[in-house]
C-alpha positions in Angstrom: 0.0 0.0 0.0 2.9 2.4 0.8 4.1 2.0 -2.8 0.7 3.2 -4.1 1.2 6.5 -2.3 4.9 7.1 -3.2 5.5 10.4 -4.9 7.2 10.2 -8.3 8.6 13.1 -10.3 10.7 12.3 -13.4 11.9 14.1 -16.4 11.1 11.9 -19.5 12.3 14.0 -22.4 13.5 17.5 -23.3 12.9 18.8 -26.8 12.9 21.9 -29.0 9.3 22.4 -30.0 9.5 25.5 -32.1 12.1 28.0 -33.1 12.5 31.0 -35.4 15.1 33.6 -36.2 14.3 36.7 -38.2 16.7 39.4 -39.4 14.3 41.6 -41.4 16.8 44.3 -42.3 19.7 42.2 -43.5 22.2 42.9 -45.0 21.7 46.7 -44.6 21.3 46.3 -40.8 24.9 45.1 -40.5 26.1 48.6 -41.7 24.4 50.3 -38.8 26.0 51.0 -35.5 25.4 48.2 -33.0 23.6 49.9 -30.0 20.5 47.7 -29.5 17.6 48.0 -27.2 16.8 44.4 -26.3 13.5 43.1 -25.0 13.1 39.6 -23.6 9.7 38.0 -23.0 9.2 34.7 -21.3 6.0 32.6 -21.1 5.5 29.1 -19.8 2.6 26.7 -19.8 1.8 23.2 -18.7 -0.7 20.6 -19.7 -1.6 17.0 -19.0 -1.0 14.6 -21.8 -3.9 12.2 -22.1 -5.3 10.5 -19.1 -2.0 9.4 -17.6 0.6 11.1 -15.3 2.6 12.8 -18.0 2.7 16.6 -18.4 4.1 18.7 -21.1 5.8 21.9 -19.9 6.8 24.6 -22.4 8.7 27.8 -22.0 8.8 30.3 -24.8 11.5 32.9 -25.0 11.2 35.8 -27.4 14.1 38.2 -27.8 13.8 41.3 -29.9 16.8 43.6 -30.6 16.0 47.0 -32.2 18.0 50.1 -32.8 18.0 52.9 -30.2 15.0 54.6 -31.9 13.2 51.3 -32.1 12.5 52.0 -35.8 14.5 49.0 -37.2 14.6 45.5 -35.9 18.1 43.9 -35.8 16.7 40.5 -35.0 13.8 38.6 -33.5 14.3 35.2 -32.0 11.6 32.9 -30.6 12.3 29.6 -29.0 9.8 27.2 -27.4 11.6 24.5 -25.4 9.5 21.7 -23.9 9.7 18.7 -21.7 7.6 15.7 -20.7 7.5 15.1 -17.0 5.9 12.3 -15.0 4.1 13.4 -11.9 2.5 10.7 -9.7 0.8 11.2 -6.3 1.6 14.9 -6.3 -1.5 17.1 -6.3 -2.7 20.6 -5.7 -0.3 23.4 -5.0 2.7 21.1 -4.8 2.1 19.9 -8.4 1.3 23.4 -9.6 4.6 24.6 -8.2 6.5 21.7 -9.8 5.0 22.4 -13.2 5.0 26.2 -12.9 8.4 26.8 -11.3 10.7 23.7 -11.1 10.1 22.4 -14.6 10.6 25.7 -16.4 13.9 26.1 -14.4 15.0 22.7 -15.8 14.1 23.8 -19.4 15.5 27.3 -19.3 19.2 26.4 -19.8 18.3 24.6 -23.0 16.3 27.6 -24.3 19.2 29.9 -23.4 21.6 27.8 -25.4 19.3 27.9 -28.5 18.8 31.6 -28.3 22.6 32.2 -28.0 23.3 29.8 -30.9 20.7 31.4 -33.2 21.9 35.0 -32.5 25.5 34.0 -33.1 24.6 32.2 -36.3 22.8 35.4 -37.4 26.2 37.2 -37.2 25.3 39.2 -34.1 27.2 39.6 -30.8 26.5 36.7 -28.4 23.2 37.0 -26.5 23.4 35.4 -23.1 20.2 35.4 -21.2 20.6 35.9 -17.5 19.5 33.1 -15.1 15.9 33.6 -13.8 14.3 32.9 -10.4 11.3 30.8 -11.5 10.2 30.5 -7.9 9.8 34.2 -7.7 8.1 34.5 -11.1 5.7 31.6 -10.1 4.8 33.4 -6.8 4.2 36.7 -8.6 1.8 34.9 -11.0 0.0 33.2 -8.2 -0.4 36.5 -6.4 -1.7 38.1 -9.6 -4.2 35.2 -10.1 -5.4 35.5 -6.5 -6.1 39.2 -7.2 -7.6 38.9 -10.7 -8.9 35.4 -11.2 -7.4 32.3 -12.7 -4.8 32.4 -15.5 -2.5 29.7 -16.8 1.3 29.8 -17.0 3.8 32.4 -16.0 5.1 35.3 -18.0 7.8 37.9 -17.6 9.2 40.8 -19.6 12.8 42.1 -19.2 14.4 45.1 -20.9 
């Protein structure tokens, strides 16, 4: 009987779900002075797969670099990194925090690597996203939900 109540949390798979890189002003943009205004947006979501104990968690990172006047876009990168996690006998807030905080923190280094790689391959200076505190982002989202009603996922914007 004790085995029936054992909590299980396992990472099954990490995968790149979607990616895009756009450099709309190339090649003229490379002749401009490189003084970008960079905007980074982050969203995450989780969903149950079928009737079992597997959940897909996604984080989407969007990075936009524009010139100082924000009139021309140097590049736009969007990466959706995902993972499949098994969650057994973990319910309620504990499961919500695993899926909304811990899982995104597992996936984020993979997304950081893809963003950095794409920007470098686009012939731009390396873009290294700073580490994020997903626990704090999760708590902010929970506080917001408690004040405004239910929403899914977590989002953040950084300048």
